[in-house]
N, C-alpha and C positions, 0 to 999 in steps of 0.2 A: 367730818371736817375735812378740809384740805389743808396741806402744809407743804412748804418748800424751803430749801436752803438756798439762799442767794449768795452766800460766801462761806467757805470756799466753793468755787463754781465747779471744780474738777470732779467729774463722775468716774474717772479712771486714773490709774497711776501715771499713764503715759502723758496726761495733761500737765503733770509735773508742778504741782503747787507744793512749795516747801517753806518751812519756818526754821529760822536759826536765831539764837540769842547771841548778839554780838557784844563786844567789850564796852560799847557805849550804853549798855543797859537795855536797849530796845530789842524787841523780837521783830525780826525783819521777815516780810513775805518775799520769797524769791519766785519769780515767774520766768517762763521760757523766753519771753521777749525782752528780758533784762530790765523791765520796769519794776525794779525792786522798791518796796515801800516799808518804812519803819512803823511799828505799832508798839504800844506798851504791853500788849497782851496777845495771846493767840486767840483770835476772835472767830466766832461762828454766828452768822446772821441768817434771818429768814423771815417768812411771812406765814400766817395761818388765818383761816376764815371758816365760819360756819353760819349759814343763813337762818338756822332755826334757833337752837338754844345758845349758840355762841361758843367761844373757845374757853375751856376751863383752865388748861395748862399746856405747855410744850416741854416734853422731856428730852434730854440730850443723852444719847447712847453712843459710846465710842468703843469700837472693836467688840460690840456686844455687851459692854458694861455700862450700867446706868451711872451717869456722871452728875446728875442734878437737873433742876428745871431751869429753863431759859427765863430771862426777864421779859415780860410782855409790855408792849407800849400802851395798853389800855387795861381797864378793869376786867375781872373775870366775867364772862358772859358776853364780852364784846364780840360782835359778828366778824370783825376784821382787826387783826393786830399785826404788828411787826414784833420780832423778838430777837434777842441777842444773848450770847453766852461767851464767857472769856475765861482764860486760865494762863498761868505762867507754868509751863511744864517743868521748869527747873526746880519748882517747889515740891514736886512729887516724882523723883527720879525712879522710884520703884515701878510706877506705871508708865511713865514717859521715858522710854528707853531711846537713847540716842541712835540715830541712823535707822529709824523704823518707820514703816508705813502704818497710817491709821485711817480708819474710815468712820465717819460720823453719820448717824441716823437721827433725825428729829421726829419725835412722836407727838402728835397733837391730839388732845382729848376734847370732845365737845362738853357742853354743860348739862346734858340730860342725865337722869339718875334712874337706875333700875334697882329696886330694893331687893329683888330676889337673887341677884348675882353680885358678887363682890370680887375685887381683884386682890390677890395676895399682897401683903406688904412687901415693899422693896426699897432699899435705901432708907431715906428719911421719911418715906411715906408709910403711914399705917395702913392697915387693911381698909380699902375704900370701896364704895359702891362701884360696880362696873359701868362704865360709860362707853360710848362709841369713840374710836380713835383711828388715826391714820398715820403710817410711817412714810417718810421720804425714801427715795432711793439712796444708796450709799454715795457719799462724797468723800474723796480721798485727799490726803495731804501727807507730806513727809516731814517728820520731825528730825532735823539735823543735830540738834543739841546745842551745846555751848560753842561759840565761834572758836575756830582754831584748827584748820585742816592739818592733818598729819601725813607726811610723806617720808618714806624710809628707803634709803639706798641699801640694797640687800642682795643676797644670793640665795635663791630658793627660800625666801622669807627670813633668812638669817642676816641681821644687820651687818653691814660692812664698815670697817674702820679705814680700810685702804684698798686700793685697786691698782693693778699694774697698768702702766701706760699702754694705751690701745686695748685695754682689757674689757671684760664683760661686767655689766651691772644689771640688776633688776631694779625697777622703780615701782615701789608699792605705795599706792594711794590708800592708806589704811582707813581714814575716817574723815567725815565732814566735808566732802566735796558734793557739789550739787549734782543730783542724779541725771542720767541720760544726756550729759552735756560734755563737750570736748574739753580736754585738759592738755595744755601745752607743757612739754618737758624741756627745760632749758638747762644748759651747762654754763656756769659762770665763774669768773675769777676776777676780783677787783685789782689785784697786783698786776696782772698781765693785761687788764682791760679786755677780758675775753667774755663774750656772751654769744651763745649759739643755740638755736632751736634744734633739738635733737629729733623730736617726734611729737605727734599729737595722738592722744588716746581718748576714747569716750568712757566716761564713768558709767558704772552699771546702775541698776535701780536703787542701790543703797549708797550711791555716791562713792564707790570704791573702784579702784582699777589696779592692774598689775601689767607691766610692760617690760620687755627685755631689750636692752641695748646690747647687741652682740659684741660690739667693739666700740669703745669711745674713740673720738677723733684723736689724732696725734696732738698732745698738749704736754708741756713740760711740768716737772715737779716744782713745788714751791721751794724756795731756798732753804727754809727751815721747817722742821717737823712741827706741825701744829697750825701753820697757816694753810688752810684747807681750800679745796675746790667745793663748789656748791651745785647741787641739783635743786632746781626750783620748779615746782608744779603749779601751774597757774590756770584759773578759769577767769579770763580777763573781764568779761562784763559782770561778773559776780563779785569782783574784788575779793576772790578767794585764792589763797596761795599757801603752799607748804614748802618748806626747805629741809634739806639734809646735807651734811658735809662729810667729806672723806679726803684722804690723802691720795695723791698720785705717786706711785712708787716706780723708780726706774727698773726696767725689765729687759732681759736679753732673750731673743727668740731665734729660731731657725726660719721664721716666716716674716715676710715684709708686712707692711700695714694692711690690715684687713678692713674691708668696708663695714660700716655700722650695722648693716643688715645681713652680713655674711655669718652664718652660724658655725663656720669652721673654727675648731679649737686648735691651739698651738700643739705642735709635736715637740714633746719635751726631750726626747731621746732619738738619736740617729745612730745607725750602724754603718761602718765602712772600714777603710783600710788606710794605712800609713801612706801619705802622699795625696790623699783625696783633697779636692778643693771644695770648700764649704763656705757659704755666705751666711753671716749672722747679722741680726738687726737689733738696734736699741730703741726703746720707746720710753718716754717720760723722764729723760735725763735733764740736767740743768741746761737751759737754752743758751745759744750763742747769739750775740748781736740782736737782742730782743728790743724792739723799738720802745716798748713801754717800761721795761725794767732796766736793762743794761745794754745800750746800743753799741758799745765800743769794745766789748770783751768777747773772747772766744774760749770755749770750753773744750779741753782735750780729754779724750777717753782712750784707755788702753784695753785691748782684748787679750785676756790672759788664758793660757792653756796649762792645765795642771798635770803634775806627776810625770816628769820626763827623766829625772836622774835622782839617784839616792842622796839623802842628806846624812850628815854625821850623826844627828840626833833624830830618831824616828818619833812619829806621833800619828795622830788621826787626822784625816781630812774630813771636814764636816760642811756640807752645803745643803741647800734646799732647792727643790726642782719641781715646778708645777705651773699652774695657770692662774692662781688667785688665792685669796685669803683662806678659803676653805678647801682648796684643792692643791695641795703640795705634799711632796714626799721628803722625809728626813733621811738623807743619805750620809753614810759615814764609812770610810774604808781606811785600811791600814796596810802597809805603812804610807805615811805622807811623804811624797817626793817633791822635788823642786818644781817651780813654775817657769814658764817662758812667755814673753810678750810676743804675740804673733802679728799685731797691727796696732797702730795709733791713728785715731780718727778724730774729727771735730763734730760737734752736734750742730743742728740747724736751729732756727728760732723756735721750733716746737720740741726741742730736746730729742730729736730723732737722729740716728746715724745708721750707716751700713758699712760692713767690712767683709772682704773676701779673704779667707785664710787658707793655709795648707796644713794638713795634719802632720805634725813632726814625728820623728822616730820616737816611739813610745810603746809600752807593753800592751798586750791584749787585755781589754777590759774597759771599765768606765774611766772617763776623763772629763772633768768639769771644765767648761768654758764660761768664764764670767767676764764682766766689764767693770772698770773702775774709773771714776773721774780723777784725773791726776793733776790738772793745772788749769788755771784761768789766766789768760794773757790779754791784757788791756792795751788797746792801741796807744802808741806813744803820744803823750801830751793830752790824753783824753781822760775824763773821770771814769772811775770804775769802782768795783766793790772793795771795801776795806778788807784786807786779808784777815782771816780768822772769824769774820762775822757770820759765816755760815759754813757748814761742812762740805767737803767733797766726799762722795759716798760711792759704794759699790752697788752693783745691780742687786735688787732686793732690799736695799737700805735697811739692814737688820736693826740699826739703832732706832728706826722709826716704826718698823713693823713689829719689833720686839720678838722676832724669831731668832733664837740663840744660835745662829749659824754664821759661817764666814761670809756667805753671799748667796744670792740666787744665781743659778747657773743652768745652762743647757748641758746635756750629757752626750758625749760622743763615745760610742762603744766600739773600740778598735778590735778588728778580727784579723787573724794571721793569714799570711800568704807564704807559699814556698815555691821555689823554682829549682830546676835541675839543669845544669849545663854540662855537656850538650843535652838538649832534649831528645835528640836522636843519637843512639849510641850502639856500639857493638857489645856483644856479651863479653864479660870479663874485662871491660874497660872501666877505668876510674872516671868518676863523675864528681862534680862539685855541687853541693846542696846548699842553698841559701834560703833564708826566711826572715820575715819581720812581722811585728805585731804579735809575737808569742806572749802568752800570759806569764806572770811571775810564778816561779815554781814553788816558792816557799814563803811562809809567814803571812801571806795575803789573807785579809778578812774584808768582808763586805756586809754591811747591815743596812736594812731599809725599814724605817718606822719602828726601830727598836727590835726588829726581827732579823735573825741571822740568815744571810743568803750564802755566804762562804765563810767557813771558820777554819783557821789554822791550816791553810792549804799545804800539802806536801806531795807534789806531783813529779813524776819522771816522764821523760820524752819517749814516745812510741812512734816508730816510722815503719810503715808497711810498703813492701815492693811487690806488687802483683798478688795473685791468689795464694801463693805460698808464704807470704809475709816474711820474706827473707832478703838478706843482702850477703855479699861476700866481702870479708874484711881480712886482710893479711892471709889470703889464700884459704881461708876457712869459711865454711858456710855457717852463719849465725842466725839465731832468732833475733828479731829486732826489738823485743821488749826490753825496756829499761836500758837503752843504749848507753846513757851516760854513766850508769853504774856497772854494767858488765865489763867495762874496760878500766874501771877505776883502780883496780889492784895494781896496774902498771903505772899509775900516776900519769897516764896519758889520756887526754880527754878529747877524742874525736868529736864529741858533742859535750860542751859545757853547759849544763842546764841545772839539774838538781845538785850535781857535784862538779867542781868544789862548791861548798856552801856559799851562795851569793852574799851572805852577810859578811864574809871575810874578804871578799874581793869587790869592793864598791865600785871599782872602775870597769867591772865586767859589762860587756854589751848586753848581757842577759837582762839587766835592769831596764834597758830601752827596747826590749822585745826582739833583739836580734838573735838569729840562730848562730851559735858561736862554737868554735873549737879552741882548745887551750894546750899549750906545751909548757913544760917545766924544765928549767936548766939545772940538771943534777951536777954539772961540773962545778957550780959555784955553791953547792950545798953547804951551808953553815948551820942554819936553823930551819927546820921544816916550815915554820910559819913565815920565814922571810926568804924562802927560795925564790929566785927570779922566775918570772913566768911571762908568757906572752899570749895574748888573745888574737884569734884570727876570725874574720867575718866569714861565716859559712864553714863547711867541712868538705875536704877533698880526699877523704880516706876510704870511701866506699866504692866497691866495684859492682857492675851490673851482673846479676846471677846468670847462669847458663839457662836460657829459656828459649822456647820457640819464638821465631820472629813474630812480633805483634806489638800492639799498643797496650801499655800497662799503666794502671793507676798507682800513683804513689800517694799515700795518705799519712798525715801527721795527726796524732792525738796524744793522749796522756794516760799514765797509770797512777792511780791514787793509792799511795802507800798506806794511808790511814784506813781505807776500806777494802783494799785489795781488789779494786774494780777498775775497769777502763772508763775513761772520761772522754766524751766526744764534744763537749762544749769547747768552743774556740779551736775546732779542728780545721785542717786545710788540706787541699788536694792539688795535685798536678799530674801531668801525663808524660810518659817517656815512651818513645818508639824504639824498640829493640830490633837491631839488624843482626843477622847471623851469617848470611852468605855474601860474597862480593857482588859487585856490579856485573850483571849478565848482559851480553850483546849477542844478537843473531843477525846474520846477513843472508839475504836470498836474492839471487840474480839470474838463475836459469843456466842450463848447460851449454847450449849451442846458440850462437847468434851470427848475424851476417853483416857485412860492411854496410854502413848507412842505416842500419836498423835503429829505431828509437827504443832505447832500453830503459827499464825501471829497475832500480835497486831498492830493496826494502830492508829497513833496519829496525829492530825492536830492542828496547832497553828496559830491564826490570831489576828490582832488588827484592830478593826473596820471593820471586814469582809475581810480584806486584808491579805493574807497569809504572815507571817513573820517568819524568822528563830529565834528560841529561843536562848538566850545567854546561859542558862543552862536548862537541861531537865533530869529528873530521872524517871524511871519506876520500880515499886516494886510490887511483887506478894505476896498476903496474902491469907491464909485460915482462915476465921474468923478473930480473932485478932492476929493470929500468922504470923509473917513474914517468908516467904519461901525463896525468893531470889530476887536479883536485876537483872533486865533484861538489856541486851545489845541491843542497837538500832542502826540503820543506817538511814542516811538522804536519802530520795528518791528525793525530790525536795524542793523548798522553802516552809517552814512551814509544811512539810509532812515527817513523820518518820515511820519506821516499825521495830518491834522486833520479832525475830523468836526464839522459844524455844520448848522443849519437854513437853507435858502435864504431870502434876504429875500423879503418879501411883495410889494414893489413891483416892477413890471416895469421893465426897463431893462438897461443894460450895466454890468457890474461887473468888477473885476480884483483879484487877490491878489498882494501884493508879499512876497517872501521875502528876508531879509537874514541872512547868516551870517558867522561868523569862526572861524578855526582858529589857536590859539595854539601856538607852539613855544618853545624855550628863550629865544631872543633876538629873535624877530620874530613877527608875526601876519599871516596871510593873510585877505583879505576877499573876499566874493563876494555877488552879488544876482541875482535873477531875478523874473519876473512872468508871470502867465497870466490871460486874461480869459474871461468867460462872459456869456451873456444869460439873462434871466429872462422867461418868457412866462406868461400867466395861465390859458390855456384847456387843460383836459384832457377836454373834452366827449366822452362816449361811450366812454372807455377803461375797460378792465376792470382792477380792482385786486385784488391778494391782500394781505390785511390781517393783520398780526401785532401784537396789542395795538393801539397807536396809530400804528404805522408801516405805510404802504401801499406795496406794490411795484406800480407801474403800468407795464404793458408798452405801449410806444409803438412802433408799426410803423416799421421802418427806422431807429429811434433806439435801440432797446434798452429797458432797464428803468430806472426811477427810483424813488427812495424818497421818500414824503411823510410828514411828521408831521401827522396829521389834526387835532390840536389847534391847529396853526398856521394852518390854512386854513378855520376856522369851519365844520366839516362837521356835517350832520344828515341823518337818513334821511327821505326824502320818500315813498317807496313801496317795495312789495315785489311782485315779479313772478316767479312760478314759482321761488321759492327764491333769487332774486337781489334784493339790496338796491340801491335807487337812492339814492345819497348826493349831497346838494347841498352844494357848498362854494364858496369864493371863486373857484375855478378852473373852475366848471361842475359838470356831473353826472358822477359816477363810479359804475361798477357794481362790486358786490362780492358774493361768495357769503355768504349768511347764516351759513354754518358758520364763516367766518373772523372773525365779529364778536363771538364769545363771547355768542351770543344766549341769553336766559333769559326765560321767562314769569313775571312777578311776580304777576299777579292776573287773575281772571275774574269777570265779573258781567253781569247784564242791563242793557241800556241804560236801560230803564224797565219798569214792571210790565206794560205792555200788549203789548210786543213780545217774543214768546217763540220766534220762529224763529231760524235761524242768523244772520240779518242783525242781530238785536237783541242778540246776545251779544258783549261786548267783552272783548279780552285786552290787558292792560298788559304791554309787552315791553321788556326791558333789553338794550342792545347796548354795545359799546365806543365807539360814537360818539354815544350818547345814547338816551333812552327814547322810545317812541312807542306808539300804540294802534291796534289793528286788530280788525275783527269776525271772528267765526269763519268767516263766509262768505268774507271776503277771503283768509283763509289756507287756503281749501279744506278747512274742518273737517268732520269726520264724527263723529257721536255714535252709539255702539253700546252695547248692554246685554246682558250675559249673567248670568242669575239676577238678583241685586241689585247687580252690579258694572257701573259705567259707565266707558267708555273714550272720551276725547275726543282725536282725532288731528288734528294740524295740520302745516303745512309746516315748522314750526320746533320741533316737539316733541309730546309726548304727555302727557295729564293723566289720572290715575286718580281715580275718585270712587265714591260709594255712593248708590244710589237710596233716597231717603227715603220717597217716596210717589208714586203715580200716581192722579190724580183729575181727572175732567172733561177727559181728553185731554191733561193736562199732567203731566210728570214732574219731580220736584224732585231735583236731584243735588247732593251735597255733596262738595267737593274740599278739599285742604289750602290752596288759595289763594283759595277763595271758593265760594259756593253759587249755583247758577243754576236757572232754571225754563225748560224747553224742551218745546214741544208734541211729542206722540208721533209726529206725522207726519214730524218731522225726524230720528227715531231709526231706526237700522238694526240688525238683529239679526246676530249673528255667524254664525247658521245660515241666513241669507238670507230670513227671514220678512218679510211686509209689515208696515208700521207698525201697521195695525189688529190683525193677528195678534199683534204684540208686545204691544199694549195688553191684548188679551183674555188672552194667556198670562200676563201679569203679574197681572191681576185674578184669574185662575184659581189662580195660584200662591199669592196672598195669601189667597184663600178657603180653599184646602186647608190652609194653615197655621192659620187661625182654627178650622176644623172640627177639626183634630187637637188643638188646644188644648182645645176644649170636651169632646171625648171623654175626654181625659186627666183633665180636671177632674171629669167624671162618675164615672170609675173611682175617682178618689181619694176622692170624697165617699162612695161606697159603702164 
């Protein structure tokens, strides 16, 4: 036989045929194209045929279990039939499990009989003769069960009753969603008219899903506990939806609003110092000026910082701190101190606020920061909420969350700091030590989740100075351990920490974490318990020990009297630079100098051998007891200075005095030094190298000096073989002409009658003045090539043009003057004698004239 299933048509799960029994009593067929159809039963239809003996029966097998025979459309033996089978799965829940996939196989038997073989009995059938049969392929469908999708707002599958504003939720589609199909997740609130699609997720093969919303959008809490927010999961074309409800709880955090898909979790505790600036944020508080609920009222919120000053009656502080219903710590500490309001802010229409606060003076350790709604102010003349109709609550809303604590809070963990003034000090100098954020020395207890962290604290103060852990107090070297106890016998407390007992001095700055000293007034002693006393911030009774100059660490920590151990929690450090020697100065200037010499004075400044910049520095030049001038200096590097000046012109002995100071926080170091030198006037015969107006003069066995030529009245008196002889106040100095920026300004004949080289004068410019010399003095040579004249000297070359040669005289024109020179003084470039030069020039001129006459004759023709 042949057999087929015509309904359901799906031969795979992915084709997604599903049945669900809805509240209207019908079993609905759900299809991917949204063409859902109601039936009274779960139907299976098909056809069967056999061209020989015909169809005997069609059996229905589901998930391998025989479910019965289908109803045939014709009698047994018909060659072609249609068949159908139906069931209401809700009548047999043991077999028909909700949210399960089932496959159906139809088995058709023909009507032939084989007497030798039989088929074993099965189901309602007795043992029958074996006939031919054929199975269909598997057809799949999904049984969803009774209508009613279930969605749960949860945290890791744990159902949630409440969620912090901007907090995290998981949405669990637990049952009865259509498989392989998108599900929309909506956040809704009727009171505020709020409806927002959060995300879309696809149901799995069993119609289930699980999706995380890392952070809800900023929305306000409801005015009363019990009026809840709704998560709705919807498959729109299937008319399938499930809802769950939860409370939004006002929450304070260190972080601003997180995006919905940002997996970052809130930081519930921060560490820092007194005076730090911190920003806190509120989520899920009562809204201000909300258009749907109360458009004319503003909600005010106070930000409260706990435990800043002792109370007359002590108790426990109890708060909770965390990120959600299943993730919070139960914190409690003793003793409970007073609170202070650090800021007052208003919420926006989403119940959100932001406040920047500064950490006040307070002891080292945990401090809760929580928020509380304090007032609703309605615009004058406008309707608003009736007072008392709903509560104003603290962060965490303990009355709604049923967490038996004062409030939800973020924790600021204060750590101590210390400072020493001055931070740079001399050995055996008194210093003042200050500190803040120190922990409470006694009675303090801290518990977390019913487990003790600190129990019955009893700490003393420990203060280390340098590697030897010592200080100097009243001229005696002491060990620093238990400072506040070691001097207690004298009833004088350079450090008031463990003693006197803070319980008996509630106004002690120790309660607010201040490093404190205390004095008692014995003159008015009547009753020891009522003796007048006075507290001082910091302590000024310690001296710097005698130590080598260096930078030393000062460390504050504690001694636990209960366990006889040192405690380094809430320790603090600072650094002190110890000086031992005074400010040192050194001046170097050289022994012998000359008038006009450019001098350098070098000054070094150091403290304990370490170069330091001076705060003030003065350099003064003296001759004997006569002040000459104040020198100007420049800094070269740290602690190194140079002053450049012209040496005085008068011979004699001089000295330079240097005076410097170095200022620190509370004292100033001073130092001075001096260096002398002699001035001599003679530099006769020394060779100088000159750069502009500065001459470097090499003096045998003494090195090299610099002279400012303008300062010693110099002038050139002679030139010998390229060397200038310079006359000055200190005698004659030689210098190469090339170093004097020499330039020829003019050339001319001394008079009309002298035409040899001795009669031609050159005006010469140098960096030390102008002078005149004859061409013969400068070993001049005049040469002519064609009509170009070249005049060569020791200091340069002049080019000119021959204008004429007549009567043994040549007239030469240059850019700086015109001269007449006899031809006997002229040399040719090709080595001709002067007469030959003259004849050659005459011949050349005659040839030019002849050529001109010929050209003129040709032109006239």
